[in-house]
Every structure is written in C-alpha cells, then in structure tokens.
C-alpha beads as a LAMMPS data file, in Angstrom:
LAMMPS data file: protein, C-alpha beads

358 atoms
357 bonds

1 atom types
1 bond types

-500.0 500.0 xlo xhi
-500.0 500.0 ylo yhi
-500.0 500.0 zlo zhi

Masses

1 110.0

Atoms # bond

1 1 1 -211.263 218.635 433.311
2 1 1 -214.124 216.246 434.053
3 1 1 -214.013 212.977 432.148
4 1 1 -216.567 212.375 429.435
5 1 1 -218.900 209.486 430.213
6 1 1 -221.432 208.128 427.768
7 1 1 -224.982 208.803 428.899
8 1 1 -227.858 206.485 428.000
9 1 1 -231.640 206.702 428.088
10 1 1 -232.723 203.551 429.904
11 1 1 -236.177 201.931 429.651
12 1 1 -236.028 199.419 432.475
13 1 1 -238.265 200.925 435.113
14 1 1 -241.877 202.112 435.444
15 1 1 -244.612 201.967 432.811
16 1 1 -245.802 205.101 431.063
17 1 1 -242.968 207.125 429.520
18 1 1 -243.643 209.814 426.934
19 1 1 -241.447 211.489 424.377
20 1 1 -241.412 214.589 426.595
21 1 1 -240.070 212.490 429.461
22 1 1 -237.360 211.171 427.164
23 1 1 -236.278 214.668 426.236
24 1 1 -236.266 215.704 429.892
25 1 1 -234.195 212.661 430.806
26 1 1 -231.610 213.265 428.143
27 1 1 -231.388 216.895 429.217
28 1 1 -230.889 215.717 432.783
29 1 1 -227.867 213.699 431.673
30 1 1 -226.109 216.999 431.188
31 1 1 -227.653 218.808 434.137
32 1 1 -226.771 216.613 437.102
33 1 1 -223.507 217.480 438.784
34 1 1 -220.693 219.807 437.719
35 1 1 -220.616 218.774 434.077
36 1 1 -220.154 222.032 432.190
37 1 1 -216.960 220.786 430.538
38 1 1 -218.322 217.348 429.662
39 1 1 -219.408 216.379 426.173
40 1 1 -222.234 213.835 426.417
41 1 1 -223.375 211.472 423.698
42 1 1 -227.009 210.396 424.024
43 1 1 -227.786 206.844 422.949
44 1 1 -231.540 206.331 422.601
45 1 1 -233.480 203.111 422.101
46 1 1 -235.334 203.605 418.800
47 1 1 -238.364 201.653 420.039
48 1 1 -239.054 204.003 422.931
49 1 1 -241.208 206.501 421.065
50 1 1 -243.175 203.708 419.427
51 1 1 -243.816 201.942 422.727
52 1 1 -244.624 205.134 424.610
53 1 1 -246.718 206.819 421.945
54 1 1 -250.092 206.232 420.366
55 1 1 -253.601 206.412 421.744
56 1 1 -252.939 203.696 424.318
57 1 1 -249.523 204.859 425.500
58 1 1 -250.648 204.952 429.112
59 1 1 -251.128 201.204 429.105
60 1 1 -247.979 200.470 427.109
61 1 1 -245.109 198.760 428.870
62 1 1 -242.831 201.721 428.204
63 1 1 -240.981 202.672 431.388
64 1 1 -240.035 206.057 432.738
65 1 1 -236.805 207.082 431.101
66 1 1 -233.859 207.116 433.478
67 1 1 -230.393 208.304 432.533
68 1 1 -227.641 205.811 433.280
69 1 1 -223.986 205.535 432.391
70 1 1 -221.916 202.701 431.059
71 1 1 -219.759 201.798 434.080
72 1 1 -216.059 202.317 433.478
73 1 1 -215.051 200.129 436.415
74 1 1 -213.205 201.143 439.577
75 1 1 -210.645 203.813 438.874
76 1 1 -207.658 205.219 440.683
77 1 1 -208.304 208.222 442.891
78 1 1 -205.888 211.120 442.770
79 1 1 -205.332 210.732 446.520
80 1 1 -205.850 207.465 448.408
81 1 1 -207.243 209.394 451.373
82 1 1 -210.041 210.782 449.171
83 1 1 -211.259 207.694 447.333
84 1 1 -214.989 207.140 446.655
85 1 1 -214.589 203.931 444.633
86 1 1 -217.047 201.376 445.999
87 1 1 -220.538 200.983 447.401
88 1 1 -221.734 203.403 450.061
89 1 1 -224.791 203.876 452.218
90 1 1 -225.685 207.338 453.458
91 1 1 -228.208 209.229 455.528
92 1 1 -228.985 212.923 455.341
93 1 1 -230.212 214.824 458.369
94 1 1 -231.876 218.198 457.803
95 1 1 -233.799 220.521 460.110
96 1 1 -237.003 222.411 459.297
97 1 1 -238.259 225.185 461.574
98 1 1 -241.490 227.178 461.812
99 1 1 -243.321 229.563 464.165
100 1 1 -240.108 231.306 465.270
101 1 1 -238.514 227.872 465.728
102 1 1 -241.181 226.749 468.189
103 1 1 -241.674 223.887 465.721
104 1 1 -238.500 221.973 464.841
105 1 1 -238.582 218.815 462.767
106 1 1 -235.659 216.785 461.480
107 1 1 -235.814 214.881 458.210
108 1 1 -233.808 211.681 457.762
109 1 1 -233.332 210.251 454.248
110 1 1 -231.456 207.037 453.457
111 1 1 -229.437 206.464 450.274
112 1 1 -227.522 203.753 448.431
113 1 1 -224.622 204.829 446.172
114 1 1 -222.533 202.860 443.677
115 1 1 -219.582 205.110 442.821
116 1 1 -216.440 204.927 440.758
117 1 1 -213.698 207.544 440.815
118 1 1 -211.093 208.427 438.209
119 1 1 -208.564 210.946 439.429
120 1 1 -210.672 213.604 441.126
121 1 1 -213.813 212.881 439.061
122 1 1 -216.603 210.734 440.509
123 1 1 -219.338 208.890 438.652
124 1 1 -222.352 207.595 440.576
125 1 1 -223.650 204.807 438.363
126 1 1 -226.547 204.013 440.695
127 1 1 -228.252 205.924 443.491
128 1 1 -231.376 204.835 445.382
129 1 1 -233.501 206.755 447.883
130 1 1 -234.244 204.105 450.497
131 1 1 -236.603 205.773 452.944
132 1 1 -237.483 209.010 454.675
133 1 1 -238.550 209.688 458.259
134 1 1 -239.485 212.826 460.172
135 1 1 -238.691 213.289 463.859
136 1 1 -239.368 215.971 466.456
137 1 1 -236.185 217.921 467.124
138 1 1 -237.105 219.673 470.354
139 1 1 -239.294 222.656 469.550
140 1 1 -241.436 224.188 472.284
141 1 1 -244.710 223.339 470.504
142 1 1 -245.775 219.714 470.610
143 1 1 -246.411 218.808 467.017
144 1 1 -245.429 216.093 464.625
145 1 1 -245.712 214.978 461.020
146 1 1 -245.779 211.289 460.118
147 1 1 -245.200 209.941 456.598
148 1 1 -243.615 206.534 457.160
149 1 1 -245.065 203.642 455.183
150 1 1 -243.171 200.908 453.307
151 1 1 -245.427 201.514 450.297
152 1 1 -244.343 205.156 450.187
153 1 1 -240.685 204.219 450.617
154 1 1 -240.903 201.875 447.633
155 1 1 -242.655 204.533 445.540
156 1 1 -240.048 207.175 446.353
157 1 1 -237.294 204.707 445.463
158 1 1 -238.907 203.555 442.224
159 1 1 -239.939 206.971 440.927
160 1 1 -236.822 208.947 441.857
161 1 1 -234.001 206.893 440.368
162 1 1 -230.638 208.352 439.531
163 1 1 -227.649 207.371 437.449
164 1 1 -224.965 209.091 435.402
165 1 1 -224.285 211.553 438.228
166 1 1 -220.913 213.217 437.935
167 1 1 -219.035 215.026 440.643
168 1 1 -215.639 215.707 442.120
169 1 1 -213.752 214.479 445.189
170 1 1 -210.236 215.642 445.996
171 1 1 -207.884 216.546 448.806
172 1 1 -208.357 220.116 450.018
173 1 1 -206.344 222.104 452.517
174 1 1 -206.816 219.664 455.392
175 1 1 -209.531 217.172 454.365
176 1 1 -211.397 215.914 451.317
177 1 1 -213.559 218.366 449.384
178 1 1 -216.449 216.955 447.355
179 1 1 -219.378 217.945 445.191
180 1 1 -221.889 215.258 444.226
181 1 1 -224.281 217.481 442.285
182 1 1 -227.903 218.521 442.775
183 1 1 -230.629 215.873 443.088
184 1 1 -234.234 216.804 442.345
185 1 1 -237.094 214.699 443.666
186 1 1 -240.868 214.654 443.725
187 1 1 -243.298 212.880 446.044
188 1 1 -246.902 212.228 445.084
189 1 1 -246.492 213.987 441.732
190 1 1 -245.954 212.803 438.170
191 1 1 -242.402 213.093 436.769
192 1 1 -243.565 216.116 434.781
193 1 1 -242.789 218.118 437.930
194 1 1 -239.166 216.994 438.112
195 1 1 -238.638 219.922 435.764
196 1 1 -238.080 222.794 438.233
197 1 1 -239.560 225.297 435.788
198 1 1 -243.013 223.707 436.159
199 1 1 -245.448 225.319 438.594
200 1 1 -247.001 223.434 441.523
201 1 1 -249.297 226.282 442.513
202 1 1 -252.939 225.770 441.670
203 1 1 -252.859 221.952 441.731
204 1 1 -255.981 220.536 443.423
205 1 1 -257.429 217.121 444.206
206 1 1 -259.148 217.126 440.808
207 1 1 -255.787 217.289 438.998
208 1 1 -254.809 213.623 438.933
209 1 1 -252.234 212.592 436.337
210 1 1 -253.992 210.815 433.477
211 1 1 -250.704 209.093 432.679
212 1 1 -247.295 209.122 434.371
213 1 1 -245.892 211.552 431.814
214 1 1 -248.664 214.137 432.196
215 1 1 -248.947 216.846 434.879
216 1 1 -250.850 215.982 438.031
217 1 1 -250.744 214.101 441.307
218 1 1 -250.274 210.358 441.815
219 1 1 -251.318 208.277 444.838
220 1 1 -247.899 207.087 445.932
221 1 1 -248.891 205.596 449.293
222 1 1 -251.924 203.816 447.798
223 1 1 -254.392 205.089 450.389
224 1 1 -256.958 206.359 447.889
225 1 1 -256.051 209.993 448.574
226 1 1 -254.209 212.469 446.339
227 1 1 -250.407 212.566 446.454
228 1 1 -248.885 211.417 449.729
229 1 1 -250.514 211.646 453.144
230 1 1 -248.917 213.540 456.037
231 1 1 -250.499 212.943 459.432
232 1 1 -250.244 215.966 461.726
233 1 1 -250.499 215.504 465.492
234 1 1 -250.089 217.744 468.516
235 1 1 -251.591 221.228 468.410
236 1 1 -253.899 219.955 465.640
237 1 1 -254.791 216.479 464.416
238 1 1 -255.555 216.007 460.730
239 1 1 -254.233 214.528 457.492
240 1 1 -252.782 216.576 454.648
241 1 1 -252.686 215.028 451.178
242 1 1 -249.871 216.798 449.389
243 1 1 -247.473 216.879 446.489
244 1 1 -243.855 217.772 447.190
245 1 1 -240.842 218.790 445.150
246 1 1 -237.355 219.548 446.361
247 1 1 -233.644 219.307 445.791
248 1 1 -230.569 218.528 447.828
249 1 1 -226.920 219.246 447.137
250 1 1 -224.194 217.374 449.018
251 1 1 -220.977 219.356 448.773
252 1 1 -218.208 220.791 450.888
253 1 1 -215.433 219.564 453.169
254 1 1 -215.603 216.168 454.849
255 1 1 -215.263 215.454 458.546
256 1 1 -214.317 211.943 459.656
257 1 1 -212.324 209.056 458.207
258 1 1 -211.823 207.848 454.636
259 1 1 -214.620 205.273 454.931
260 1 1 -217.017 207.085 457.278
261 1 1 -217.531 210.822 457.078
262 1 1 -219.927 213.752 457.118
263 1 1 -220.502 216.361 454.398
264 1 1 -222.687 219.492 454.404
265 1 1 -226.046 219.503 452.592
266 1 1 -227.960 222.383 451.030
267 1 1 -231.634 221.773 450.284
268 1 1 -235.063 223.241 449.624
269 1 1 -238.578 221.791 449.396
270 1 1 -241.925 223.134 448.226
271 1 1 -245.327 221.612 448.889
272 1 1 -248.866 221.960 447.605
273 1 1 -251.834 220.818 449.728
274 1 1 -254.242 218.919 447.486
275 1 1 -256.868 218.088 450.133
276 1 1 -257.274 217.337 453.832
277 1 1 -259.004 214.844 456.105
278 1 1 -261.362 216.021 457.553
279 1 1 -262.278 217.859 454.346
280 1 1 -261.445 221.565 454.126
281 1 1 -259.494 221.542 457.374
282 1 1 -258.170 225.109 457.935
283 1 1 -254.435 224.534 457.520
284 1 1 -252.471 227.649 458.544
285 1 1 -250.047 229.239 456.057
286 1 1 -246.919 227.152 455.716
287 1 1 -243.925 229.219 456.726
288 1 1 -241.530 226.335 457.278
289 1 1 -237.947 226.809 456.170
290 1 1 -234.550 225.153 456.566
291 1 1 -232.969 226.083 459.889
292 1 1 -230.520 228.977 459.396
293 1 1 -227.647 227.045 461.021
294 1 1 -225.569 225.154 458.424
295 1 1 -224.376 222.504 460.905
296 1 1 -227.978 221.232 461.191
297 1 1 -227.912 219.961 457.588
298 1 1 -225.483 217.183 456.685
299 1 1 -225.094 213.700 455.253
300 1 1 -223.237 210.735 456.746
301 1 1 -221.503 208.361 454.319
302 1 1 -220.347 204.837 455.203
303 1 1 -218.432 202.551 452.835
304 1 1 -219.538 198.917 452.753
305 1 1 -216.973 196.293 453.702
306 1 1 -216.658 192.863 452.101
307 1 1 -219.150 191.222 454.471
308 1 1 -221.768 193.884 453.786
309 1 1 -221.195 193.640 450.038
310 1 1 -221.616 189.869 450.255
311 1 1 -224.936 190.329 452.072
312 1 1 -226.231 192.660 449.357
313 1 1 -225.006 190.281 446.671
314 1 1 -227.017 187.449 448.200
315 1 1 -230.152 189.616 448.282
316 1 1 -229.725 190.655 444.651
317 1 1 -229.119 187.048 443.558
318 1 1 -232.286 185.992 445.357
319 1 1 -234.288 188.554 443.362
320 1 1 -233.134 187.055 440.063
321 1 1 -234.098 189.094 437.013
322 1 1 -236.572 191.262 438.940
323 1 1 -234.584 194.493 439.147
324 1 1 -237.249 196.308 441.152
325 1 1 -237.314 193.494 443.718
326 1 1 -233.525 193.639 443.935
327 1 1 -233.583 197.374 444.601
328 1 1 -236.311 196.987 447.217
329 1 1 -234.206 194.338 448.959
330 1 1 -231.149 196.606 448.877
331 1 1 -233.105 199.459 450.420
332 1 1 -234.638 197.234 453.092
333 1 1 -231.122 196.202 454.102
334 1 1 -229.961 199.834 454.148
335 1 1 -232.802 200.604 456.559
336 1 1 -231.693 197.694 458.758
337 1 1 -228.099 198.930 458.810
338 1 1 -228.777 202.623 459.386
339 1 1 -229.084 202.639 463.229
340 1 1 -225.608 201.095 463.484
341 1 1 -223.641 202.473 460.564
342 1 1 -225.324 205.862 460.094
343 1 1 -226.125 206.641 463.719
344 1 1 -224.940 210.270 463.532
345 1 1 -227.875 211.117 461.227
346 1 1 -230.564 209.013 462.910
347 1 1 -233.515 210.494 464.864
348 1 1 -232.298 211.901 468.171
349 1 1 -228.704 212.303 466.997
350 1 1 -226.575 215.273 468.044
351 1 1 -225.741 217.403 464.977
352 1 1 -222.673 218.827 466.741
353 1 1 -221.082 215.423 467.442
354 1 1 -218.115 214.352 465.341
355 1 1 -218.635 211.267 463.161
356 1 1 -217.071 208.072 464.489
357 1 1 -216.664 204.972 462.327
358 1 1 -218.520 202.138 464.101

Bonds

1 1 1 2
2 1 2 3
3 1 3 4
4 1 4 5
5 1 5 6
6 1 6 7
7 1 7 8
8 1 8 9
9 1 9 10
10 1 10 11
11 1 11 12
12 1 12 13
13 1 13 14
14 1 14 15
15 1 15 16
16 1 16 17
17 1 17 18
18 1 18 19
19 1 19 20
20 1 20 21
21 1 21 22
22 1 22 23
23 1 23 24
24 1 24 25
25 1 25 26
26 1 26 27
27 1 27 28
28 1 28 29
29 1 29 30
30 1 30 31
31 1 31 32
32 1 32 33
33 1 33 34
34 1 34 35
35 1 35 36
36 1 36 37
37 1 37 38
38 1 38 39
39 1 39 40
40 1 40 41
41 1 41 42
42 1 42 43
43 1 43 44
44 1 44 45
45 1 45 46
46 1 46 47
47 1 47 48
48 1 48 49
49 1 49 50
50 1 50 51
51 1 51 52
52 1 52 53
53 1 53 54
54 1 54 55
55 1 55 56
56 1 56 57
57 1 57 58
58 1 58 59
59 1 59 60
60 1 60 61
61 1 61 62
62 1 62 63
63 1 63 64
64 1 64 65
65 1 65 66
66 1 66 67
67 1 67 68
68 1 68 69
69 1 69 70
70 1 70 71
71 1 71 72
72 1 72 73
73 1 73 74
74 1 74 75
75 1 75 76
76 1 76 77
77 1 77 78
78 1 78 79
79 1 79 80
80 1 80 81
81 1 81 82
82 1 82 83
83 1 83 84
84 1 84 85
85 1 85 86
86 1 86 87
87 1 87 88
88 1 88 89
89 1 89 90
90 1 90 91
91 1 91 92
92 1 92 93
93 1 93 94
94 1 94 95
95 1 95 96
96 1 96 97
97 1 97 98
98 1 98 99
99 1 99 100
100 1 100 101
101 1 101 102
102 1 102 103
103 1 103 104
104 1 104 105
105 1 105 106
106 1 106 107
107 1 107 108
108 1 108 109
109 1 109 110
110 1 110 111
111 1 111 112
112 1 112 113
113 1 113 114
114 1 114 115
115 1 115 116
116 1 116 117
117 1 117 118
118 1 118 119
119 1 119 120
120 1 120 121
121 1 121 122
122 1 122 123
123 1 123 124
124 1 124 125
125 1 125 126
126 1 126 127
127 1 127 128
128 1 128 129
129 1 129 130
130 1 130 131
131 1 131 132
132 1 132 133
133 1 133 134
134 1 134 135
135 1 135 136
136 1 136 137
137 1 137 138
138 1 138 139
139 1 139 140
140 1 140 141
141 1 141 142
142 1 142 143
143 1 143 144
144 1 144 145
145 1 145 146
146 1 146 147
147 1 147 148
148 1 148 149
149 1 149 150
150 1 150 151
151 1 151 152
152 1 152 153
153 1 153 154
154 1 154 155
155 1 155 156
156 1 156 157
157 1 157 158
158 1 158 159
159 1 159 160
160 1 160 161
161 1 161 162
162 1 162 163
163 1 163 164
164 1 164 165
165 1 165 166
166 1 166 167
167 1 167 168
168 1 168 169
169 1 169 170
170 1 170 171
171 1 171 172
172 1 172 173
173 1 173 174
174 1 174 175
175 1 175 176
176 1 176 177
177 1 177 178
178 1 178 179
179 1 179 180
180 1 180 181
181 1 181 182
182 1 182 183
183 1 183 184
184 1 184 185
185 1 185 186
186 1 186 187
187 1 187 188
188 1 188 189
189 1 189 190
190 1 190 191
191 1 191 192
192 1 192 193
193 1 193 194
194 1 194 195
195 1 195 196
196 1 196 197
197 1 197 198
198 1 198 199
199 1 199 200
200 1 200 201
201 1 201 202
202 1 202 203
203 1 203 204
204 1 204 205
205 1 205 206
206 1 206 207
207 1 207 208
208 1 208 209
209 1 209 210
210 1 210 211
211 1 211 212
212 1 212 213
213 1 213 214
214 1 214 215
215 1 215 216
216 1 216 217
217 1 217 218
218 1 218 219
219 1 219 220
220 1 220 221
221 1 221 222
222 1 222 223
223 1 223 224
224 1 224 225
225 1 225 226
226 1 226 227
227 1 227 228
228 1 228 229
229 1 229 230
230 1 230 231
231 1 231 232
232 1 232 233
233 1 233 234
234 1 234 235
235 1 235 236
236 1 236 237
237 1 237 238
238 1 238 239
239 1 239 240
240 1 240 241
241 1 241 242
242 1 242 243
243 1 243 244
244 1 244 245
245 1 245 246
246 1 246 247
247 1 247 248
248 1 248 249
249 1 249 250
250 1 250 251
251 1 251 252
252 1 252 253
253 1 253 254
254 1 254 255
255 1 255 256
256 1 256 257
257 1 257 258
258 1 258 259
259 1 259 260
260 1 260 261
261 1 261 262
262 1 262 263
263 1 263 264
264 1 264 265
265 1 265 266
266 1 266 267
267 1 267 268
268 1 268 269
269 1 269 270
270 1 270 271
271 1 271 272
272 1 272 273
273 1 273 274
274 1 274 275
275 1 275 276
276 1 276 277
277 1 277 278
278 1 278 279
279 1 279 280
280 1 280 281
281 1 281 282
282 1 282 283
283 1 283 284
284 1 284 285
285 1 285 286
286 1 286 287
287 1 287 288
288 1 288 289
289 1 289 290
290 1 290 291
291 1 291 292
292 1 292 293
293 1 293 294
294 1 294 295
295 1 295 296
296 1 296 297
297 1 297 298
298 1 298 299
299 1 299 300
300 1 300 301
301 1 301 302
302 1 302 303
303 1 303 304
304 1 304 305
305 1 305 306
306 1 306 307
307 1 307 308
308 1 308 309
309 1 309 310
310 1 310 311
311 1 311 312
312 1 312 313
313 1 313 314
314 1 314 315
315 1 315 316
316 1 316 317
317 1 317 318
318 1 318 319
319 1 319 320
320 1 320 321
321 1 321 322
322 1 322 323
323 1 323 324
324 1 324 325
325 1 325 326
326 1 326 327
327 1 327 328
328 1 328 329
329 1 329 330
330 1 330 331
331 1 331 332
332 1 332 333
333 1 333 334
334 1 334 335
335 1 335 336
336 1 336 337
337 1 337 338
338 1 338 339
339 1 339 340
340 1 340 341
341 1 341 342
342 1 342 343
343 1 343 344
344 1 344 345
345 1 345 346
346 1 346 347
347 1 347 348
348 1 348 349
349 1 349 350
350 1 350 351
351 1 351 352
352 1 352 353
353 1 353 354
354 1 354 355
355 1 355 356
356 1 356 357
357 1 357 358
C-alpha cells in the first residue's frame, strides 16, 4: 500500500495561471507515479481564482499552479541497500534514430531530485530539469541538431516543475527495483499542452499563446521566433522553430551501487514545426524514433555527499528569498558536476559500460 501524502496547489512560480490550469494541476497530483491506491486531499489557496481571473488575468501576478507535497521528513527504507532518502542529481541518456539509423543522436537531460522514502514508498518533493543537450552518436550521415542556450535551460526548468511525485523503491531478486512515475514536459508551448489529450497538430507560427494558460506557442529561448529554435547542420543547414511535448518514465532494476546507479528509461516525444529560417525551408518528413535497443536509454543517479550538500546550501542562502534564483543556481551547479559525477550519461559515453561511482 502506498502512503497517503497531502497534495497542495502551489502559487509560487510563473505569472499567468488560470482556473483550468488549477484543475489540471490538481488532477496531476493523482496522476504522477503509481498512486492508484492513494487518497489525495487537495488544499487550494482561495485567492488563486481571484488573482488569476478577470479581464486582466494575463497581467496578474498569479503563478502557474504546481503540485507540491508537505514534506514528511527522511523516512526509513525497507532495505538499507535500496534507500533513496536524500538529494540526488541525475542524467538521462536516450538515443534517437532516423533514416534507417544513418542518423543517430543522443539526448542528455540533467535533473535534481529531493527524495524521501518510507518503507518501499518514495516521495519526490522537488524535481528540477537542469539542462538538455543533443550529441551525435555515430550515424553514417553527418548531421546535428543544436538547442543549447542558458535562456532555454532556465525556461525548461521554470516551466516544467515537479513535486508530489510518488513511486516505489525496493529490493528485488538481486538488485533494487524502482518506479519513479511518468514525467510529462513541454518545450516552447504553453502549459495547456501538458495535458496529453490536447492536439499539437495544426499549430502554426500565428498561434502564439495570448496568456500562459491558453493554447499556443511561447518563445522560450527569447530569440523572437516561435517556440524553441533547433539549428540543423550537416546535410542541410537551417533553423526549425518548434514546439515539443514528451514524457519519460524511469523504472526497472538498478545497476551499480547504493549511491550511484543506472536505471532504464522509457520515453517518447512529439514535435510540431511552427516555422523555419530561411522561411518555408522544405523540411523532410520526421521519422525519428527511439532506438529499438533498450540499453541505449537509461538514467544515472548520484547521491550528494555532505560536501556537495553544503555547496548547494551556500548557493541557496546566497539567493535569499528569490526561489527562482535559488533553483537556477542549483541547476548551474548540477551542470558543473555532471562531467564528473554523471559521466556514464554524458556525450560520448558508452551505453554498455557499467556505472562506477567516482
């Protein structure tokens, strides 16, 4: 039986929430992770609808609604060898292929987790996406996609925040088995599209979001173009301005040590091209897909030691009451640490190599 944690609708983040976003957020409290047996109690700030509504709600200082949980504090894991209590950094490595695998591109996404565990039940009270990179993974066609900008990293972090994520972590036959639930994300799109039942098809460059809670694209990398910009090089050179939506699911059996391990990842991503530079560039049909080899898709977890926790604490203290600045500082430090502590998921890494705690 999964413990029951109290789920809240939090108003601390980005301006522009709507009542619809509130409903979606409260629904998400019960949708993230294996929570079928959990009875949630929603606690809503009564001022939210007032602040987010009205004719001028787009300008109101009403943030996106983000589900969070009241922390219970570190618990006691059912097995000391399978204990997620603590702060973790992680990096996923996935492989996309196209043109009969002549094009192979690896995606590398960095995460920050704050987790408590009670028995075999885990509760992620805070999760940040701290950056994404794309690297060539050795296809026969020379091609590449670039999407790395600090502005985009900050936007992805700020507009895809997670809390109240429940899961499980327990000893299996020979190693720890875990399930940390499904995470949805969008890039370059309003939070309306976090609902997987909404349709991306048909969106064009004229469909900008009037407000954060309405359907449409948003300029996340602040380059004056719709959505986010992907720069293609190699067999063709052009920019695609796109909106993206996807999910990832970290679950399965671990490989490694208690404080540094790998877990399998399932994932999917869809994309809509809003415009191109040069205009109307003839982009071929997108037939990219996850590589059919499960070992190509995984996530490396590393638990922070006391020195690393102290470093993050100093950064957070320096940010004071500015929670966004604190999260940006955390993510910047995660990016600094990743080549050392998450090397098995970094660009150029060997997906068949066993994880080794640095």
